[in-house]
N, C-alpha and C positions, 0 to 999 in steps of 0.2 A: 593190384589190391595188397595193401601192407598186411604185415602178421602183426596181431595185437600181443599185447602182455597180459590180459586179464583172463586169467584161468586157462591160458594156452590158445584162446580162441581168436578168428579174425575180428579185426577191429569193426566190421560191419555189424557182427553179432551184438556187441555194445551198443551201435545206434538203435537195432531193432529191440533190443532189451531195453533200453530208456523211452523209447518210443511206445512200447506197451506197457511198460510201468505208468507213466502218465494216462494213457489211455484206460488202464484199468482204474487208475485214481478217481478219473472223471466218471466212470461207470459205477463203480461202488458207492463213489462218493454220494451221486444222485440216489443209487438205491438205498442208501441207509437214511436219506431223507423221505423218501418217497411217500410210505405209509403215513407217518405221522404228519406231514404235509397235506394228504388227503382228509384226513381225521380231525385234524386240529386247526388248519387254515381253510380248507375249502369245506369243512363240516359235512364231508361225505361220511354216509355209515360204515359200519365194519364190513359188513358184507361186501359191499359195492366195493370199498376199499381194497379189499383183499383180492378179489375178482380182477380188478383193473390191474393192480400189481403182477398177478400172475400172468394175467394176458400180456403184459408188458414184457415180463421175463421170459415166456415162451416164446414170444415174437423175437426178443433178441437171439435166440439160437436157431430159429427158423428162418430169416431173412438171408442169413449168410448163403443158404444153396442157391438163392437167385443172384445175390451180389457175386459169388465165386463166378457163376458161369457168365456174367457181365464182365467180369474182370478179365478172365480167359479169351472171351469172344470178341470183346470189344475194346475196352479201356487199357487193358494190361494192368499188372500188378500195383504199379508205382502210382500211376493215375487214379487208379480205384483207392488206394491207400490216401492220398492228397484229398479227393474228392468225399470220400466218406469221412475222414477226419474233420475237414470242414463243415460238413453236415451235422455231424455229432455236436461240434463246437456251438453251431447256431442253434440247435435243439437245446442244449443245456442254457443257452441264454434266454431263449424263449421261455424256459420254465421260469424265470423272473417275474413274467407278465401272467397272472392267474387265467385272463380270459384266451391265453393262447396252451393253455395246459394239455389238451387232448393233441392237437396240433402239433407241441411239442415231444410229447412220447411218440408220436408216429415218425417225427422227423429223425429224432436219434436213432431209433429202431432201423430206418431205411439206411442212415448213414455207417450203422453199426454192421449192416449187411455186407455193404461194400469193404469195410475196414476189414472187420474179423477175419475172414478167411485169407485175405490178401497178405497181411503182414505176416504172420508165420512160413507162409509158404516160401516166403524170400530167403528164411533162414536156410533151407537145404540148398539153395542156389550159390551158397557161401562158400560150399566144399565141392571136391571132387568125388565123382562116385567113390572111390575106393579110400577116402579120408576116413581113418578112423574116428576122427574126432565127431563125426556127423552123428553117432549113435548117441552122443551124450549131449549135443549142444543145445537140444530141447530143454534139458534139466534146466541150464543156465537160463535159457528163454522163459522158463517156468517160473524163476525166482522173480522177474519183472512183475508177473502176473499177481504174485504174493506179497511183493513189496508194496504195490498200489493198493492192493486190497487190504492190506494192514492199515496203512497211513490214513485211506479215504474215510474210514468211519471216524477216527480220531479227530482230523482236521475239519472236513466238510459238515461230519454231524456236530461237532462242538459248536462251529460257528453259526451253523444253521439253528442250532438249539439255543444257543445264548444271544444271538442278535439277530436273527431273522432267518427263515426258511430260505428267501429269495436269494440273501448273501451266500449261502450254503451252495445253492444253484449255480450262483455267480462263479465261486471258487471251481467248483466241477469243471466248467467251460474253461475257465483260466487254464486248468489242467490240462485240456485236451489240446489247448492251442500251446502249449508248452510241448508236448510230445510231436504235435506238427512242427513246430520250429526244430526240434529235434532230428527230426526225419529228414527235413529238407536240407539242412546244413549238413547232414552227414553222407550224401549222396554219393559223395566219390569214394566212399568204402563200401558200396552197395554193388552188385554185380549189375552186369547191363543184362536187359531182358532179351530172349530171344524172339526174332522177329516171328508174328505172327501171320506167317503166308499160308496159301491154299494148296501148295504144291503137294505133290501124292506122299513123298516121305514124310512131309509134317502132319498129314491126314491122317498116317499109318501110326505115327508117334504119338497122337494126339488122341487117341483112343484107347479103352480098356481092353485086356484081352480077356477070356473066361477064366482063367485060373485067378488072375489078380483079384477080378471082381468077387470071387468065391471067398478068396483069402479075407479081404475087406468084409464082406457080409458076416464072416464067420466070427472076425475079431468085433464087428459092431453089435452082434446078438449077445457074447460074452461080456463086453463093455457096458453094455444095457442092462444087463442083469446085475454087474459088479456095482454100477452107480445106483441101483435101486437100494443097494447097501449103504454103499459109499454118502450120498446124501443126506443121511438121517443125521450127519453131526449137526445140519441146521435146523433141523426138525425134531425129531423126538428124543436125541441125545442132548439137544438144548432143553426140552422138557424136564427130562430125568435130570440135568443140572440143577434146576429151579426146584424141584420136589424130592429127589433122591440124594442131594450132595449137601454135606455140611460144608457150608462156604465160609464159616467164621474163623476169625484170625483175632484171638482175645475178644475184644467187646465189637469188632468189626466186621462185617461181612461182605466177601468180595461180591462186586456186581456180577452178576451171572451172565452177563454179554461179555464180559472181559475174556471169557472161557473161549470164546469164539476167534478171538486174537490169537490163539495159541498155535491154531494150524497153520496159519502162514508166517507166523514168528519162527516155527519148527522148521518149515521149509528154507527160509533164509539161511537159517544156521546150518542144517543139515545138509544142504545141496554141495558146498565146498569141499567138504571131506570126504564124502561119497564119489564126487567125480574125480577125485585125486586117486580112490580105493578102483573105481572102474579103469582109470587111465595106467596105473600099475598092472591091473589084470590084463590091458589089451596088449601091454608091452610083452607081458610074458606069455602072449599068446593063447591067454585063458579067457578072452571075451566072450561074455554070455550072448547068446542069441535073442533078440528081441522079444519072443513070444514066450521064451522062457522066464524072462526077466519080468515081464508083465505078470505071468503066472504066479512067481514069488512073491509079487507086489499084492497081488488079490489075495494070496494065501495069508501074508502078513496083517493086513487088514481083519482077515476072518479070525485070527489069533487076539487082534485087539477087541473085537466085539465078544470074544469067548472070555477074555478078561473080565468084562462089564458083567456078562453073565454069571461067571464064577463069584465077582464081588458082591453083586445082588442077591446071588443064592447064599452065601456064608454069612452075609449080615443079619439075614431073616428080618427084613423089616426095617433095620436100623440105617440112619443115613451114612453113605460113604464119607471117608475123609476126601478133602478137595484135591490133595495131592495123588490120590489115586485115578482121579479124572486127566490130570496133568502127565501120569503115567500113560494114560490112554492114549492121548493124543501125542505122545512121541512115539508109540507103536503104530498108531493109525497114519501118522504123518510119514513114517520111514518107508510105510509099505505105498502111499500114494506116490512118492517120488520114484518108485520101481514101475509103474504101472502108466499112469497119466502122461508125463511127457513122453515116456518111450512111445505110447500109441500116437500120440500127436507127431511124433519124429517119423514114426513107422510110415503113415497115412502120407506126409509130404514126400518122403522117400519113394514111395511106389506110383505116385502121381505120373501120368504120361506128361510128355512135353506140350505145353499150352493147356495144361487143365491140372495145373498145381492149386489154384484157387480153390477150383470145383472139388478136388480132392479132399482137401483140408477144410472146406465148408461141411463135407458130409461127417467128418469128425465131430462136428459142432453140432450136427442132426443127432448124433447119438447123444451127446449131452441132453439136447432137447428130449428126445425118447427115453432116456435114463432119469431124467428129473419126473417125467410123467410117470414111469413106472414107480420112481420113490415115495409119489403122493399116495400111490394104491398101496404100496408096504406100510406106509406111516399110518395109514388109517387102521391098520389092527392094532396099534398102539393100545388104545383104551378098551380093547377084547381081551387083553391077555395081561399076565404078568410081566414084570420087566425082565425078568430072566429069560422066560420063554421068548419073547421078543428078541432078545440081544442075540440068542441060540439062532433063531432064525435069520439074523441078519449075517450073522457068521455063516451058516450054510450056504447063504445066497453067493458071498464072495468066494466062498471054497467051490460052489461050481462053477462059478466064472473063471478060477483057477485051474479046474480040470479041463474046461473048452480050450482055453488059451494054451495050457501045455500040450493039449492033442493039435493043437494047430502048428507046433514048433516045426516040424520038417517042411509043412507046404509054406509057411512066412519064409523059411529061409532059402527053399528053393526061389521065390519070386523075388526076394530081397537082393539075393546075389548074382541075379541076372545081369548081364550088360545093359547099361542104359544107353 
């Protein structure tokens, strides 16, 4: 396997990055159109459309649990990715036919279950256990998620809204096929999979020990609490951007949805210098432990919400300037880059042999539980003043930071054991 030049990472990481980017383009492109398609084209009621949307997105983060087991036990990661991508592309193209709407959603969710845990679990296979680059490889991979998430609403959303919803869905399907083509063409840069045999050695290496399970469970609880705060950017923070922010630039008002693109945009711009900084620290022998890095990220996100709370408090009912919302997203995104990619990478590294996809799937299950928690927390928005609500979000992120920091020694112990 040759060494690449992009950010000093193996060439295989670029293959996985681009595959993931196009998969996210197709996923978020379809999601950007889904509610509008149901209410404007299928003429479904708002309540029913919202329920279908919520059920679909929940399934998208729940099916990977089953897909991860299937990939580890039967198909292998590579075949699971190829089959999953093909099924998802089929589902996106099925969305262009109204009578197949529900079948198409189910098809995409099933394909996602195979694809989503298998692709990131291959990232860790690119490195030796003692390779210092493993710690931030998932930050590079994470950029792909945000590039796709940034482009999808602009491309698929615009085409769907101007030329017809079915064309937008078709573009999402084409994006998925491009990702599959990149993955297939880059096979020579990806590591060979370990044989899935039933020998005693593999059975032992293909199971979790108690300490690792407890560590992963502890991280899962902390990140679930963190996501209850983090996920508000697309919910209550978006509501506040509409009602509490002065979005005017002269006589023109900035569309409120544009602010949602700031998060993926800042991920793209912040990741390279952050990786360079971490690389210099690692070379100097001052690399930060994963749990401590995640705790710092949660604390930075808490500070971002405190910024909003203070802003609302001191403005005393006046609309805040839109530049303050930009500052919030700068701080918020900086914290996000410390915690979420690091957590995904940690789950992948702690996975036993032949259970890589299953372990990564459990990370996406945390996304599922965290999103549900965020929905419960978001229901408090209309019951209290915005400043009080933002303080609660800051407190949740701070609690997650404390929990993650308390896990530092345990995480370091299992992370540094011989693989």
